[in-house]
C-alpha positions as CSV (number, residue, x, y, z in Angstrom):
1,X,0.0,0.0,-0.1
2,X,2.8,2.2,0.9
3,X,4.7,1.4,-2.6
4,X,1.4,2.2,-4.3
5,X,0.9,5.7,-2.4
6,X,4.5,6.9,-3.5
7,X,4.0,5.8,-7.0
8,X,0.6,7.4,-7.5
9,X,2.5,10.4,-5.7
10,X,5.3,10.6,-7.8
11,X,3.4,10.4,-10.9
12,X,1.0,12.9,-10.0
13,X,3.8,15.2,-9.4
14,X,6.6,14.1,-12.5
15,X,3.6,12.5,-15.0
16,X,5.8,9.3,-15.3
17,X,6.2,6.1,-13.2
18,X,9.6,5.3,-12.1
19,X,10.0,1.7,-11.2
20,X,12.0,0.2,-8.9
21,X,12.9,0.0,-5.0
22,X,11.9,2.6,-3.0
23,X,13.5,3.7,0.3
24,X,10.9,4.8,2.8
25,X,13.8,6.1,5.3
26,X,12.5,9.3,6.8
27,X,15.2,10.7,8.7
28,X,17.5,12.9,6.5
29,X,21.3,14.0,6.9
30,X,22.4,17.1,7.6
31,X,23.7,18.8,4.0
32,X,27.5,18.8,5.7
33,X,27.0,15.2,6.3
34,X,25.3,14.4,3.3
35,X,28.5,16.2,1.1
36,X,31.0,14.2,3.4
37,X,29.1,10.8,2.3
38,X,28.6,11.8,-1.4
39,X,32.3,12.6,-1.5
40,X,33.2,9.4,0.0
41,X,30.9,7.5,-2.5
42,X,33.1,9.3,-5.3
43,X,36.1,8.0,-3.7
44,X,35.0,3.8,-3.9
45,X,33.2,4.0,-7.4
46,X,36.3,3.2,-9.2
47,X,37.8,1.1,-6.7
48,X,35.2,-1.1,-5.4
49,X,32.2,-3.5,-6.6
50,X,29.3,-2.2,-7.0
51,X,27.8,-4.4,-4.1
52,X,30.7,-3.3,-2.0
53,X,30.1,0.2,-2.2
54,X,26.2,0.0,-1.5
55,X,27.0,-2.0,1.8
56,X,29.8,0.7,3.0
57,X,27.3,3.5,2.1
58,X,24.0,2.3,3.8
59,X,26.2,1.2,7.0
60,X,28.2,4.6,6.9
61,X,24.7,6.6,6.4
62,X,23.5,4.5,9.4
63,X,26.3,5.7,11.3
64,X,25.9,9.2,11.1
65,X,22.0,9.2,11.7
66,X,23.4,7.6,14.8
67,X,25.5,10.8,15.5
68,X,22.4,13.0,15.1
69,X,20.2,11.0,17.1
70,X,23.6,11.3,19.8
71,X,23.5,15.2,19.1
72,X,27.0,15.1,17.4
73,X,26.5,17.5,15.0
74,X,30.0,18.2,13.6
75,X,32.0,15.0,12.2
76,X,35.3,16.6,14.2
77,X,32.8,15.9,17.5
78,X,33.4,12.4,16.8
79,X,34.7,10.3,19.9
80,X,35.9,6.7,20.6
81,X,32.7,6.3,22.6
82,X,30.4,7.2,19.8
83,X,31.9,4.8,17.9
84,X,32.0,1.7,20.7
85,X,28.3,2.4,21.4
86,X,27.5,2.2,17.5
87,X,29.3,-1.2,17.1
88,X,28.0,-2.4,20.3
89,X,24.0,-1.4,19.6
90,X,24.4,-2.8,16.0
91,X,26.0,-6.2,17.0
92,X,23.3,-8.1,17.7
93,X,21.6,-7.4,14.1
94,X,25.1,-9.1,12.4
95,X,25.9,-12.1,15.1
96,X,26.7,-14.3,11.7
97,X,28.4,-11.4,9.6
98,X,30.5,-8.8,12.0
99,X,32.2,-7.9,9.2
100,X,29.4,-6.4,7.4
101,X,29.2,-4.0,10.1
102,X,33.1,-3.2,11.2
103,X,34.3,-3.2,7.3
104,X,32.2,-0.4,6.4
105,X,32.6,1.7,9.4
106,X,36.2,1.1,9.3
107,X,36.7,2.2,5.7
108,X,34.2,5.2,6.3
109,X,36.8,6.2,9.3
110,X,40.1,5.7,7.5
111,X,38.4,8.1,4.9
112,X,37.5,10.8,7.5
113,X,41.1,10.8,8.8
114,X,42.8,10.8,5.6
115,X,41.3,14.0,4.8
116,X,42.3,15.4,8.4
117,X,38.3,15.5,9.3
118,X,39.2,13.2,12.7
119,X,42.0,12.5,14.5
120,X,41.1,9.4,16.1
121,X,42.0,6.0,15.3
122,X,39.5,3.4,16.2
123,X,40.8,0.4,14.5
124,X,40.9,-1.2,18.0
125,X,37.0,-1.5,18.1
126,X,36.7,-2.8,14.1
127,X,39.1,-5.6,14.2
128,X,37.3,-8.2,11.6
129,X,35.9,-10.9,14.0
130,X,36.7,-14.4,13.6
131,X,33.6,-15.7,11.5
132,X,31.4,-17.9,12.9
133,X,32.0,-21.9,12.1
134,X,29.6,-22.7,9.1
135,X,28.1,-26.1,8.2
136,X,29.8,-27.4,4.8
137,X,27.3,-28.9,2.5
138,X,28.2,-32.2,0.6
139,X,28.7,-31.8,-2.7
140,X,26.4,-33.4,-5.4
141,X,27.3,-37.0,-7.0
142,X,27.4,-37.4,-10.3
143,X,24.0,-39.4,-10.4
144,X,22.4,-36.8,-8.6
145,X,23.4,-33.8,-10.9
146,X,22.4,-36.4,-14.0
147,X,18.7,-36.8,-12.2
148,X,18.7,-33.1,-11.6
149,X,19.4,-31.7,-15.3
150,X,16.9,-34.8,-16.2
151,X,13.8,-32.7,-15.3
152,X,14.8,-29.8,-17.6
153,X,13.0,-29.9,-21.0
154,X,16.1,-29.0,-23.1
155,X,13.4,-29.1,-26.2
156,X,11.9,-25.8,-24.8
157,X,13.2,-22.2,-24.7
158,X,13.2,-22.0,-21.2
159,X,14.5,-25.1,-20.8
160,X,17.5,-24.7,-23.3
161,X,18.3,-21.3,-21.5
162,X,18.2,-22.4,-18.0
163,X,20.0,-25.9,-18.8
164,X,23.2,-23.6,-20.2
165,X,23.0,-21.2,-17.0
166,X,23.1,-24.4,-14.7
167,X,25.6,-26.3,-16.6
168,X,27.9,-23.1,-17.3
169,X,27.5,-22.6,-13.3
170,X,28.0,-26.3,-12.1
171,X,30.8,-26.4,-14.7
172,X,33.0,-23.1,-14.1
173,X,31.7,-22.1,-10.4
174,X,30.7,-18.7,-11.5
175,X,28.8,-16.7,-9.4
176,X,25.1,-15.6,-10.3
177,X,26.1,-12.1,-10.9
178,X,28.7,-13.0,-13.5
179,X,26.7,-15.2,-14.9
180,X,23.9,-13.0,-15.5
181,X,26.1,-10.2,-16.9
182,X,28.1,-12.1,-19.4
183,X,28.7,-11.0,-22.6
184,X,28.8,-12.8,-26.0
185,X,32.7,-11.3,-26.3
186,X,33.8,-12.7,-23.2
187,X,33.3,-16.2,-24.6
188,X,36.3,-17.3,-26.8
189,X,35.0,-20.1,-28.6
190,X,38.5,-21.2,-30.2
191,X,40.4,-21.1,-26.9
192,X,37.0,-22.7,-24.7
193,X,37.5,-20.0,-21.9
194,X,35.6,-17.2,-20.6
195,X,37.1,-14.0,-19.5
196,X,35.2,-11.9,-17.3
197,X,35.6,-9.0,-14.7
198,X,34.5,-10.4,-11.5
199,X,31.1,-8.4,-10.1
200,X,31.9,-9.2,-6.9
201,X,35.4,-8.9,-6.3
202,X,36.2,-6.6,-9.5
203,X,39.1,-8.6,-10.9
204,X,39.5,-10.3,-14.4
205,X,39.3,-13.9,-14.2
206,X,39.9,-16.3,-17.0
207,X,37.9,-19.9,-16.6
208,X,38.0,-22.9,-19.2
209,X,35.0,-23.7,-20.6
210,X,33.9,-27.5,-20.9
211,X,32.4,-29.4,-23.8
212,X,29.2,-29.8,-22.2
213,X,28.6,-26.1,-20.6
214,X,29.9,-24.9,-24.4
215,X,27.3,-26.9,-26.2
216,X,24.8,-25.9,-24.0
217,X,25.5,-22.5,-24.6
218,X,25.7,-22.4,-28.1
219,X,22.5,-24.7,-28.2
220,X,20.8,-21.6,-26.4
221,X,22.4,-18.8,-28.5
222,X,21.3,-20.8,-31.6
223,X,17.9,-22.2,-30.9
224,X,16.2,-20.4,-28.0
225,X,17.7,-17.0,-27.3
226,X,15.8,-13.9,-28.3
227,X,16.7,-11.8,-31.7
228,X,17.3,-8.9,-29.5
229,X,20.0,-6.3,-30.0
230,X,21.8,-7.0,-26.7
231,X,25.9,-7.8,-25.9
232,X,24.8,-10.3,-23.3
233,X,24.2,-13.6,-23.5
234,X,21.1,-14.4,-20.9
235,X,18.2,-12.7,-21.5
236,X,14.6,-12.7,-20.6
237,X,12.5,-14.6,-23.0
238,X,9.7,-11.9,-22.8
239,X,9.9,-8.4,-24.0
240,X,11.7,-6.3,-23.0
241,X,14.8,-8.7,-23.7
242,X,17.4,-7.2,-20.9
243,X,19.8,-9.3,-19.2
244,X,18.8,-11.4,-16.4
245,X,18.5,-9.6,-13.0
246,X,21.9,-10.2,-11.1
247,X,20.3,-9.5,-7.7
248,X,17.8,-12.7,-8.5
249,X,19.1,-15.4,-6.5
250,X,20.1,-18.5,-9.1
251,X,18.8,-20.8,-6.6
252,X,15.3,-19.8,-7.8
253,X,16.0,-21.3,-11.0
254,X,17.6,-24.4,-9.6
255,X,14.6,-25.1,-7.4
256,X,12.0,-25.1,-10.4
257,X,13.9,-28.6,-11.3
258,X,14.0,-30.3,-7.9
259,X,11.9,-32.6,-7.5
260,X,10.6,-34.3,-4.2
261,X,12.8,-37.3,-4.5
262,X,15.8,-35.2,-5.7
263,X,19.1,-36.9,-4.4
264,X,17.6,-40.3,-4.1
265,X,15.9,-40.4,-7.8
266,X,16.9,-43.4,-9.9
267,X,18.9,-42.6,-12.9
268,X,17.0,-43.6,-16.3
269,X,20.7,-43.9,-18.3
270,X,19.6,-40.8,-20.6
271,X,22.9,-38.7,-21.7
272,X,22.5,-35.5,-20.2
273,X,25.3,-34.0,-22.1
274,X,24.2,-32.1,-25.2
275,X,24.7,-33.8,-29.1
276,X,28.1,-31.9,-30.4
277,X,27.4,-28.3,-31.6
278,X,30.3,-25.9,-32.6
279,X,32.7,-28.1,-30.2
280,X,33.5,-31.3,-31.1
281,X,33.6,-33.7,-28.1
282,X,37.0,-34.2,-26.4
283,X,38.4,-34.2,-23.3
284,X,36.1,-32.2,-20.5
285,X,38.6,-29.9,-18.6
286,X,37.9,-30.7,-15.1
287,X,38.3,-28.1,-12.1
């Protein structure tokens, strides 16, 4: 209801609809705080990934709003007690990922100190904590992977696209954000390689392309991909033919093909490897 009200008010004032997520935060920063935050953002955009910049800005803004609540109206008035109290209050919200709290604030305070806006050193309160132990998930057996892929209708356009995505993910270990943003120019068919710049880390990466993944992608491009003027490999199958949303969990696609008996399903012996496409079948590169 709130989103509908904001969209309607926006339309009445501008004459246009602006689709996308909205922030309903009612608290505003002081102008000089906002200027510092904007300058901080400019210093990061070419050095860190989009997701990292977004996380750092969200936490830094939260810290500045906390300062306003504590009647700390100037950056130069920040004291150690403000930082320690903020960390103490926010910690319960980040029990499993404390680094998402300490790392952004540490970055912000280093920026302020480097520019002479503060002189205090609060690193002792912002040491990256030891991560909590995580459960190690079991790997899928070959028979489970085959049973999983047997659920995909590789004769349909949806099936061809989804099969290519899942095959690429399982064979190369690429992140979903990198798969969603994969461009045709980043695939070397002669070298059987994928060359990308990782969205999360911002570093270049060259991965070997397996025969199965290459054939699946080729089958999708030739027989299922919408004929659209787009540099991206994987597109929506309905208009507008944009690239897939990199923030949508890839698990949503995987869940579509999970049956109740996944992991215990009998394999019927069908060959899950696509028939030879632009590559001849040969030795498969294992990773």
